[in-house]
PAFI-816691 format. One record per residue (C-alpha): y negated, z, x; chain; residue number from 1. Coordinates in steps of 0.001 Angstrom, whole numbers. Example, Ala and Ser with C-alpha at 12.3 -4.5 7.8 and 13.67 -1.06 7.14 Angstrom:
! residues 2
NODE      py      pz      px c   k
NODE    4500    7800   12300 A   1
NODE    1060    7140   13670 A   2
! end
This chain:
! residues 346
NODE      py      pz      px c   k
NODE  -19850   31348  -16150 A   1
NODE  -16240   31463  -17357 A   2
NODE  -14389   33895  -15078 A   3
NODE  -11266   33847  -17235 A   4
NODE  -10771   30108  -16960 A   5
NODE  -11804   30228  -13315 A   6
NODE   -8985   32698  -12678 A   7
NODE   -6454   30567  -14550 A   8
NODE   -7386   27445  -12588 A   9
NODE   -7468   29351   -9309 A  10
NODE   -4022   30814   -9923 A  11
NODE   -2647   27404  -10913 A  12
NODE   -4034   25881   -7709 A  13
NODE   -1748   28162   -5718 A  14
NODE    1224   26600   -7527 A  15
NODE     278   23273   -5959 A  16
NODE    -690   24525   -2491 A  17
NODE     108   28082   -1371 A  18
NODE   -2802   27941    1079 A  19
NODE   -5086   27712   -1964 A  20
NODE   -4597   31478   -2136 A  21
NODE   -7240   31672     588 A  22
NODE   -9638   29889   -1753 A  23
NODE   -8834   32328   -4564 A  24
NODE   -9687   35277   -2323 A  25
NODE  -12807   33608    -916 A  26
NODE  -14161   32821   -4383 A  27
NODE  -13615   36397   -5520 A  28
NODE  -15276   37747   -2374 A  29
NODE  -18262   35428   -2832 A  30
NODE  -18747   36667   -6390 A  31
NODE  -18504   40273   -5220 A  32
NODE  -21069   39768   -2445 A  33
NODE  -23535   37744   -4509 A  34
NODE  -23274   39577   -7824 A  35
NODE  -22536   42992   -6274 A  36
NODE  -19682   43443   -8690 A  37
NODE  -16109   42242   -8936 A  38
NODE  -15112   40068  -11877 A  39
NODE  -11984   41847  -13019 A  40
NODE  -11331   39143  -15622 A  41
NODE  -11181   36565  -12822 A  42
NODE   -8850   38760  -10774 A  43
NODE   -6612   39544  -13758 A  44
NODE   -6212   35967  -14989 A  45
NODE   -5648   34671  -11446 A  46
NODE   -2946   37285  -10821 A  47
NODE   -1239   36690  -14178 A  48
NODE   -1232   32927  -13689 A  49
NODE     107   33303  -10166 A  50
NODE    2755   35802  -11315 A  51
NODE    4240   33568  -13996 A  52
NODE    3986   30590  -11698 A  53
NODE    5829   32584   -9062 A  54
NODE    8608   33437  -11516 A  55
NODE    9087   29788  -12392 A  56
NODE    9003   28735   -8730 A  57
NODE   11528   31437   -7795 A  58
NODE   13803   30364  -10654 A  59
NODE   13675   26734   -9552 A  60
NODE   13657   27054   -5742 A  61
NODE   15132   30514   -5205 A  62
NODE   12067   31703   -3296 A  63
NODE    8390   32297   -3985 A  64
NODE    7102   31064    -645 A  65
NODE    8032   27517     431 A  66
NODE   10572   27382    3238 A  67
NODE    8616   24462    4667 A  68
NODE    6213   26878    6325 A  69
NODE    8962   28717    8193 A  70
NODE   10692   25480    9162 A  71
NODE    7461   24014   10523 A  72
NODE    6757   27156   12490 A  73
NODE   10225   26975   14041 A  74
NODE    9847   23268   14744 A  75
NODE    6613   24035   16543 A  76
NODE    8628   26095   19009 A  77
NODE   10818   23051   19672 A  78
NODE    7811   20821   20402 A  79
NODE    4860   23125   21136 A  80
NODE    2472   20428   22354 A  81
NODE     771   19934   18981 A  82
NODE    1159   23438   17594 A  83
NODE   -1167   26371   17700 A  84
NODE   -4530   26822   19318 A  85
NODE   -6395   23835   20662 A  86
NODE   -3310   21625   20514 A  87
NODE   -3413   21600   16715 A  88
NODE   -6851   20009   16510 A  89
NODE   -6328   17776   19545 A  90
NODE   -3550   16195   17495 A  91
NODE   -6025   15622   14662 A  92
NODE   -8623   13876   16846 A  93
NODE   -6963   10408   16934 A  94
NODE   -6574   10374   13149 A  95
NODE  -10199   11403   12655 A  96
NODE  -11274    8666   15077 A  97
NODE   -9113    6085   13336 A  98
NODE  -10636    6764    9929 A  99
NODE  -14122    7788   11045 A 100
NODE  -14971    4643   12956 A 101
NODE  -17342    4279   15896 A 102
NODE  -19401    7325   14920 A 103
NODE  -16449    9585   14070 A 104
NODE  -17192   12358   16546 A 105
NODE  -20960   12178   16054 A 106
NODE  -20329   12639   12336 A 107
NODE  -18027   15572   13107 A 108
NODE  -20816   17205   15121 A 109
NODE  -23255   16635   12244 A 110
NODE  -20735   18067    9801 A 111
NODE  -20115   21200   11821 A 112
NODE  -23843   21787   12282 A 113
NODE  -24360   21055    8598 A 114
NODE  -22164   23984    7568 A 115
NODE  -25184   26182    8235 A 116
NODE  -27200   24265    5648 A 117
NODE  -24314   24270    3163 A 118
NODE  -23963   28043    3422 A 119
NODE  -27732   28569    3359 A 120
NODE  -28755   26167     607 A 121
NODE  -25613   25003   -1219 A 122
NODE  -24357   26161   -4583 A 123
NODE  -21322   28356   -4992 A 124
NODE  -18909   25428   -5185 A 125
NODE  -20371   23904   -2022 A 126
NODE  -20180   27178    -164 A 127
NODE  -16616   27745   -1339 A 128
NODE  -15673   24321      25 A 129
NODE  -17325   25114    3347 A 130
NODE  -15790   28556    3846 A 131
NODE  -12363   27386    2664 A 132
NODE  -12370   24415    5031 A 133
NODE  -13507   26531    7972 A 134
NODE  -10981   29261    7148 A 135
NODE   -8088   26794    7179 A 136
NODE   -9438   25247   10375 A 137
NODE   -8984   28626   12044 A 138
NODE   -5831   29730   10210 A 139
NODE   -3462   26863   10942 A 140
NODE   -3811   27017   14751 A 141
NODE   -3407   30802   14623 A 142
NODE    -273   30483   12483 A 143
NODE    1278   28272   15143 A 144
NODE    2388   25443   12849 A 145
NODE    2545   21842   14117 A 146
NODE    -158   19445   13005 A 147
NODE     282   17440    9815 A 148
NODE   -2609   15330    8568 A 149
NODE   -2694   16913    5102 A 150
NODE   -3406   20282    6708 A 151
NODE   -6733   18958    7944 A 152
NODE   -7846   17358    4664 A 153
NODE   -9840   20355    3285 A 154
NODE  -11569   20749    6650 A 155
NODE  -12316   17017    6822 A 156
NODE  -13897   17099    3352 A 157
NODE  -15978   20131    4344 A 158
NODE  -17161   18316    7488 A 159
NODE  -18211   15236    5518 A 160
NODE  -20016   17433    3035 A 161
NODE  -21719   19221    5932 A 162
NODE  -22753   15885    7447 A 163
NODE  -24506   14946    4198 A 164
NODE  -26309   18304    4091 A 165
NODE  -27292   17919    7743 A 166
NODE  -28736   14448    7153 A 167
NODE  -30819   15576    4186 A 168
NODE  -32003   18839    5709 A 169
NODE  -32701   17330    9129 A 170
NODE  -34830   14615    7555 A 171
NODE  -36681   17159    5457 A 172
NODE  -37296   19384    8499 A 173
NODE  -38555   16424   10531 A 174
NODE  -40885   15394    7727 A 175
NODE  -42235   18925    7451 A 176
NODE  -42785   19094   11220 A 177
NODE  -44658   15790   11245 A 178
NODE  -46681   16870    8237 A 179
NODE  -47774   20011   10053 A 180
NODE  -48529   18191   13327 A 181
NODE  -51991   17140   14404 A 182
NODE  -51028   13494   14501 A 183
NODE  -51104   11239   17537 A 184
NODE  -50480    7708   18731 A 185
NODE  -46662    8010   18426 A 186
NODE  -46508   10174   15328 A 187
NODE  -49011    8380   13180 A 188
NODE  -50748   10102   10320 A 189
NODE  -49466   13555    9457 A 190
NODE  -49223   12583    5782 A 191
NODE  -46513   10095    6773 A 192
NODE  -44165   13002    7489 A 193
NODE  -42274   13093    4172 A 194
NODE  -41715    9329    4231 A 195
NODE  -40499    9380    7830 A 196
NODE  -38218   12337    7113 A 197
NODE  -36783   10597    4056 A 198
NODE  -36187    7446    6098 A 199
NODE  -34344    9457    8755 A 200
NODE  -32129   11048    6092 A 201
NODE  -31356    7642    4590 A 202
NODE  -30466    6236    8012 A 203
NODE  -28140    9149    8834 A 204
NODE  -26377    8982    5465 A 205
NODE  -26088    5182    5698 A 206
NODE  -24577    5349    9187 A 207
NODE  -22070    7954    8006 A 208
NODE  -21062    5906    4978 A 209
NODE  -20832    2713    7012 A 210
NODE  -18761    4242    9807 A 211
NODE  -16260    5871    7454 A 212
NODE  -16430    3258    4726 A 213
NODE  -15889     242    6964 A 214
NODE  -12808    1711    8635 A 215
NODE  -11201    2977    5443 A 216
NODE  -11897    -241    3567 A 217
NODE  -10145   -2018    6426 A 218
NODE   -7075     214    6097 A 219
NODE   -7149      47    2300 A 220
NODE   -7054   -3755    2301 A 221
NODE   -4270   -3836    4892 A 222
NODE   -2242    -867    3734 A 223
NODE    1481   -1143    4118 A 224
NODE    4357    1219    4708 A 225
NODE    5043    2302    8287 A 226
NODE    7906     201    9588 A 227
NODE   10267    3153    9887 A 228
NODE    9729    3926    6183 A 229
NODE   10693     338    5330 A 230
NODE   13908     809    7293 A 231
NODE   14604    4171    5663 A 232
NODE   14266    2552    2257 A 233
NODE   16628    -280    3200 A 234
NODE   19161    2193    4559 A 235
NODE   18919    4413    1483 A 236
NODE   19448    1479    -866 A 237
NODE   22464     380    1172 A 238
NODE   23947    3887     943 A 239
NODE   23387    3949   -2817 A 240
NODE   25200     626   -3199 A 241
NODE   28094    1498    -875 A 242
NODE   28997    5094   -1685 A 243
NODE   29943    7439   -4481 A 244
NODE   27206    9541   -6135 A 245
NODE   28606   12651   -4425 A 246
NODE   28296   11233    -900 A 247
NODE   25877   13390    1065 A 248
NODE   23378   12280    3699 A 249
NODE   21792   14017    6695 A 250
NODE   18513   12868    8216 A 251
NODE   15477   14082   10122 A 252
NODE   13154   12476    7546 A 253
NODE   14342   12738    3982 A 254
NODE   11557   11617    1625 A 255
NODE   12292    7907    1277 A 256
NODE   16010    8485    1841 A 257
NODE   16313   10887   -1064 A 258
NODE   14183    8826   -3414 A 259
NODE   15975    5519   -2905 A 260
NODE   19534    6696   -2235 A 261
NODE   19807    9197   -5098 A 262
NODE   22340   11093   -2997 A 263
NODE   22608   14796   -2020 A 264
NODE   20556   15443    1103 A 265
NODE   20778   17772    4074 A 266
NODE   17409   18070    5780 A 267
NODE   18091   18656    9474 A 268
NODE   14542   19932    9964 A 269
NODE   14958   22610    7314 A 270
NODE   12065   21598    5062 A 271
NODE   14255   21746    1947 A 272
NODE   17511   23034    3439 A 273
NODE   17345   26827    3917 A 274
NODE   20649   27060    5795 A 275
NODE   19037   25138    8670 A 276
NODE   16528   27882    9470 A 277
NODE   18842   30197   11478 A 278
NODE   19851   27252   13674 A 279
NODE   16242   26229   14188 A 280
NODE   15424   29798   15171 A 281
NODE   18026   29428   17936 A 282
NODE   16652   25973   18830 A 283
NODE   20041   24521   17920 A 284
NODE   19219   21407   15939 A 285
NODE   22701   19996   16512 A 286
NODE   24178   23102   14931 A 287
NODE   22453   22275   11641 A 288
NODE   24564   19137   11319 A 289
NODE   27797   20455   12821 A 290
NODE   27691   23432   10462 A 291
NODE   27948   21033    7528 A 292
NODE   28870   17473    8525 A 293
NODE   27887   15027    5799 A 294
NODE   29395   11650    4982 A 295
NODE   26334    9824    6308 A 296
NODE   23974   10511    9185 A 297
NODE   20839    8483    9900 A 298
NODE   19501    7777   13375 A 299
NODE   16038    6313   13897 A 300
NODE   15533    4686   17322 A 301
NODE   16837    7089   19979 A 302
NODE   17302    9934   17529 A 303
NODE   14280   12061   18382 A 304
NODE   15229   15697   18860 A 305
NODE   18901   14762   18314 A 306
NODE   19046   12048   20989 A 307
NODE   21571   13957   23125 A 308
NODE   23707   14729   20091 A 309
NODE   23957   11034   19213 A 310
NODE   25479   10461   22661 A 311
NODE   28012   13276   22297 A 312
NODE   31771   12743   22306 A 313
NODE   32091   14839   19137 A 314
NODE   29946   12393   17196 A 315
NODE   31709    9319   18602 A 316
NODE   35070   10852   17701 A 317
NODE   34157   11608   14103 A 318
NODE   31512    9047   13121 A 319
NODE   30899    5335   13492 A 320
NODE   27911    3068   12972 A 321
NODE   28480    1084    9778 A 322
NODE   25077    -562    9328 A 323
NODE   21984   -1210   11431 A 324
NODE   18506   -2121   10204 A 325
NODE   15639   -3230   12427 A 326
NODE   12301   -4984   12367 A 327
NODE   11967   -8473   13921 A 328
NODE   10615   -7083   17194 A 329
NODE   13477   -4564   17541 A 330
NODE   10857   -1867   18165 A 331
NODE   12165      59   15155 A 332
NODE   15921     456   14695 A 333
NODE   17719    2579   12105 A 334
NODE   21469    3140   12287 A 335
NODE   23725    4523    9574 A 336
NODE   26631    6623   10802 A 337
NODE   29543    7227    8463 A 338
NODE   32287    9792    8797 A 339
NODE   35640    8337    9878 A 340
NODE   37769   11249    8698 A 341
NODE   36931   14861    7849 A 342
NODE   35008   16019   10894 A 343
NODE   36816   18167   13436 A 344
NODE   35790   21824   13510 A 345
NODE   32854   22591   15762 A 346
! end
């Protein structure tokens, strides 16, 4: 109804999530197929909005496309078990089960089957949601990126929407079938069909809401930070209190560290540190740090992909542990390494 504003909003969505570009294209294609004409106003406003957004993003970050995509693709080559193909969605299954409850996979089956009804009977917004979710479900495994739970969110929403459509349409189809039947001892009167179909739809929707609602209410009432994030916050606050504002920090996870330390960061995984990408391409994670040794280095538990580096003589010669944080069970331990003297050349 308002293609100009639709284009502006679509272009702005790409500022927030670059993968929203798929939604912009899908919406334009849907309009072209259904209306048999292309809305040039939609295309123009979307392109203009995206262009000026791209200029601002390039000015601020130095690139139009986020380097996080390239870094994640390279990280997938370091740990390919959850990247690409079936491995991507196998990594999503435990999270879906955790939040979906006892009927999680039955609901997923309903949701996938329900995409047919969404595409057949839904409005344009519903169909856009369905196609966008399915497109991302196929794209991320093909792109070879490792699984992150926010990648699956659009697909999860599309599946839940499909489950609702399936419940309503399945109940309606059952009611119609009973209404057209001759009746019998187990069916009852044929005029009972609509009521039986409605009851089936209500039961399916109720089971879906209960299964998802009960589990997520449980997590909502008991929500707390993961223990490692608590330790990262404690370490970051200690660094802020015991260093100069120019002291830099290297870590494999930087979110909480950057927020609470207010110190310059070097992201060893390359999400926000472009210089790390050539080293990741060579599968040389240690080289990221040795190329630019920082004053502080954080080690969580055994050090993950840097476990061998934390046992190296080079690190022992140039760095020392100055503070250790742990939970009461000692299952989570975070160590802060600090440079002794300017690090020896690699």
